[in-house]
C-alpha positions as CSV (number, residue, x, y, z in Angstrom):
1,M,63.1,-50.3,103.2
2,K,59.7,-49.4,102.7
3,Y,58.8,-45.6,103.1
4,S,54.9,-44.7,103.9
5,Y,53.8,-43.9,100.9
6,D,54.1,-47.3,99.5
7,F,50.6,-47.8,97.9
8,A,50.9,-51.5,96.5
9,V,47.9,-53.4,97.3
10,I,48.2,-54.9,100.9
11,A,45.7,-57.5,101.9
12,D,43.1,-56.7,99.4
13,K,43.3,-53.3,100.9
14,I,44.5,-50.2,98.9
15,P,46.6,-48.2,101.0
16,M,45.9,-45.1,98.7
17,I,42.8,-45.2,100.3
18,D,43.6,-45.2,103.6
19,F,45.8,-42.6,102.8
20,L,43.1,-40.5,101.4
21,D,41.1,-41.1,104.4
22,S,43.9,-39.8,106.6
23,F,42.7,-36.1,105.0
24,Y,39.1,-37.1,106.2
25,G,38.2,-34.0,108.1
26,S,41.0,-31.8,106.8
27,L,39.5,-30.9,103.7
28,E,35.8,-30.4,103.1
29,D,34.3,-34.3,103.3
30,S,32.6,-34.1,99.7
31,K,35.4,-33.4,98.0
32,M,37.2,-36.1,99.1
33,N,34.8,-38.3,99.1
34,I,34.8,-37.7,95.3
35,A,38.8,-38.2,95.4
36,K,38.5,-41.3,97.2
37,D,35.5,-42.8,94.8
38,Y,37.4,-41.6,91.7
39,F,40.7,-43.5,92.5
40,K,38.7,-46.8,93.4
41,K,36.7,-46.7,90.2
42,Q,40.3,-45.9,88.6
43,W,41.7,-49.0,90.5
44,K,39.7,-51.2,89.0
45,N,40.8,-50.5,85.2
46,E,44.0,-52.7,85.0
47,E,45.6,-50.0,82.6
48,F,45.4,-47.4,85.3
49,R,46.5,-49.5,88.0
50,H,49.6,-50.4,85.9
51,T,50.7,-47.2,84.8
52,Y,50.1,-46.1,88.5
53,L,52.4,-48.8,90.1
54,Q,55.0,-48.0,87.3
55,E,54.9,-44.4,87.9
56,K,55.2,-45.0,91.9
57,V,58.0,-46.8,91.3
58,K,59.5,-44.2,89.1
59,L,59.2,-41.5,92.1
60,D,60.5,-44.1,94.5
61,I,63.7,-44.5,92.4
62,E,64.0,-40.7,92.1
63,Y,63.4,-40.2,95.9
64,H,66.0,-42.8,96.6
65,L,68.5,-41.4,94.1
66,E,68.0,-37.7,95.7
67,E,68.6,-39.1,99.4
68,L,71.8,-40.7,97.8
69,K,73.1,-37.4,96.4
70,K,72.5,-35.2,99.6
71,D,74.5,-38.0,101.4
72,I,77.4,-38.1,98.9
73,K,77.2,-34.3,99.0
74,S,77.3,-34.3,102.5
75,Q,80.5,-37.0,102.7
76,K,79.2,-39.6,104.8
77,P,81.2,-42.6,105.0
78,A,80.9,-44.9,102.1
79,E,79.6,-47.9,104.3
80,E,76.6,-45.6,105.0
81,L,76.4,-45.0,101.2
82,I,76.2,-48.8,100.1
83,M,73.7,-49.4,103.0
84,R,71.7,-46.7,101.3
85,V,72.0,-48.1,98.0
86,D,71.0,-51.8,99.4
87,F,67.6,-50.8,100.4
88,E,65.1,-53.7,100.3
């Protein structure tokens, strides 16, 4: 299962930039441009990309674990829990 916050590079685009663009207008333009430019600049750094994606994977795992804990606490059927674990 894919989530909207997956920020891997897709078709030579960085979805994080599109995500930042979605806030364009809801925040001051200059601050958003600074954030977008900074992220683009950092993305060129191999160490930043590696660390960023590593942290993203950790957050994804934590998110899925919390969702699974909620489902277990709410006593959802075993079949549904297994489907939640087998997300691809």
